[in-house]
N, C-alpha and C positions, 0 to 999 in steps of 0.2 A: 561285844559290841554292848551298846546301851541299853537296858532294860526298856521296852517299848512306852512310847508318849501315845498319849490318847487326844483324840482331835478336843479342842483345835490346836492346843499346845504342839501336836507333831508337826501343823503347818510350816513352825519353824525352821524344820528342819531343812525345808526344800527353799526356804527363799534365797540361798546363799549369798554371793559376795556382793551382789550389784546393790539391793535394799541398805547393805551394811555401809557401802560407800555414800550413799545418798544424804544430804545437808540441806535442809533440817531432816530429823530420822521420820522413817513413815509412822504414821498411827496406829501402832500393833494392835489398839484396841477394834479396831475395823476387823480384826479375824476374830472377833467373838471373845476375846480374851476378859476376865473379870476376876474379881474376888477369887472366887471358889477355885481357881487356875494356880493362885499364888506357891501354894506348896510343890506344884510338878514344875512351875518356871523356875521355882531355885533350885530343883535336882538337875532339870537342864543347864542353868548357867554351870554348877558346879560340877558336871559331869566330866571327869578325864577322859574318858572315850572320845568327848565332842571337843573339849579344849584342845586335846593333840589328835585332832584327828587328820589325814590326808591335805596339806597345804590346798590342796586344788580340789576338794571336795564342800558340796552343799555343805553338810555337817559341821566341818570346822566353824563356820557363822553361827550356828545354832546357840551355841550358849550366849553369842553377842546379842543376838536378840532377844533372848531371854532376859538378859539384865536388862536391855533399855524397856520390855516391857514390865519387867517389875518396878523401874524406874514410873513409867507412864501411871500405873497402877497407885503410885505413892505406897507401896508394900511394905509399910514399918516392921513385920516379921522377916524381910529379906534383908534387913540393914547389918545383923549381925553376920549371918551366913555368908555374905557379898563379900565382908573382909577377908574370907580363905582364900579368896583369888589374888588377893595386892602381893603374895609373895612371888607370884608369878611375872611382876616386873623385873625382880632382881634375878628369880630363877631360871626364866625362861625370855626374856628379854620383851616382853610382852607391851607392844606400845598401846594395844587396843584398851588394855587395860588400865593403864597409866593416863590415857587420853578420856576414857570414858566411864569408868567407876566413879571419878570427883563428880562428874556430871549426874550420876543416877544417886547419889547421896546426898545431892542438892536437891532432887526432885523430890526425895522421901521427906527430907525436911528436918523438922526437931527432932523427932524417934531416932533418927541415925548420930544425933550428935552425943551422946553420953557413949556409943559404939565406938565412935571415932576417937573420941578422950581416950578410953582406955585403950585402944590401940596403940594410939600415938603415946603413950603413957610408957608402954613395954618397951626397955631395951633390947627385949629379945627378937623384936621386929626388924625386917631387913631394913635397909635405908630408903631405900626408894619406894618401898610400901609406905613408910612411916610419911614421906614426902607428900605422897597419894593423898592420904589422911588429913595431912593440912589441906592440901588443896579440896580436898572434901569438904570441911569446915568452911573454908572461904565460899563456895558454892552455896551452900545454907544459908551464912550470912546473907550474902547479895540476895538469893531467891527469897528469904524470908525475913527482911527487916527487923523486924520485930527479935529475931535470934542472935544479933550481929552482935551486943554486947556479950553476951555468953561466950559466944565464939571466938571473940577478939579476948576474953579472958582466958580460954582454956590454950589458945596460942601464946599469950603472953608467959602464963604458967609453965608452960613446957619449955620456953628460949629463958626461962630463967636458970634452967638446968645447963646454960651450953659450956658451963667448963667441963662438964663429961659427956657430952653427948657430941656426935659426930660434927663436924664444920659445914658439912653440908646439908645437915639438916635444918641447923641452926640459920643457914642462909635463906633457905625456902620458909621457914617461918617468918624469916623478916621480909621476904618477898611476900606473903599474903597478907601482911599488917601493912605492907606500905600499901596494895591494892584496896585494901580497905580502909585507908586513910586513918588508921588506928594511933592518934598523936599520943594517947595515953601511954602505948610501949615505946616512947621515947627512950625512958632513962635504961630500960633495960636491952634496950638495941646500942645505945652507947657505950653500956659496959661490955656488950658483946665485942664491939668495935675494940674497945679498948684491950681486952683479953686477948686480942688477935685470935680469937675465936668464929671466924666468919670467912666465906670465899667470896672476895669478891666481884670475882667474875660471874656471880649470879645478879646480883643487884648494884656494882659498884661500888663507890666509895661512902664513906657517911654523909657527906656534902647531897651526894647524887640520892641517896635514901629520904634524905631530909626534903630537899625538893620536892622529889617525888611525893610526897606525903602532905604536900602543901605549904611545908616550911621554909619561904624562901633564903637561901644564904648564900652568901655572894663569896666565890671564892676571891683569894687574895690575889690581885694581879701583881705581876713583877714589874718594877718600874725600868720603864723602858729607858734605856742609855742609846742613842745615836751611834754606829761604829765610827770608831777614829778614823781619819782621812788623813792619809800620808801627806805630811809636809809638802808643799812644794819648794822647787829648789828657786831661790829668787835669782832671775835674770838680772845678767849686769847692764845697765842702761846703755844703750847707744847715746852716743855723744854725737849732736847736733853738729853739721858742719857750717862753721863761719862762714859768711857771704863776705 
């Protein structure tokens, strides 16, 4: 079992599933959590005994509550340790990590940028974990607009390696750039398409990508040709009767 946690962090062990399903998230700082509890919250978020606890227990939700609290505290110190959880997406099919950790990185903000950049650039990290890192960079750019150019630059730089990295990763980087309307990424996006190193199921074809980024592209319309009608046989004229 996990080492003991002290109040108020220990209260997260009792919250269970209901607050986890609540949207927007509860304000965990109402539990008197503060910066002095960051180390213990990191320990709880990473605790394998909690992350892999029985699915019907309250304790299995405690790590989730801990990482949310770290996001609300904008805990710069937590950015690096939290990336350790990203492998759970690929290894444990952990949708909660996939859905929520990018949001947490967005809340932590600029201090998480370099951490995510390093994680994303490591080809040894699993694909969906890297995808979550791209999502985290997008969330940071959206929540902290002054970081947008830096986050876009990192995503473009990573996409420039499209030839040697997984098509799924390429496509989700393009998806993040689409959401950020990063028109400066167009050249490398086109190159990835031309090299057939993307998965169009993620974002559609190149024309769709351009349109979503605010660059209208008219698709060539097929020339309409009416279907040929079968020629009617001429009916012989009826001779009129002479009076």
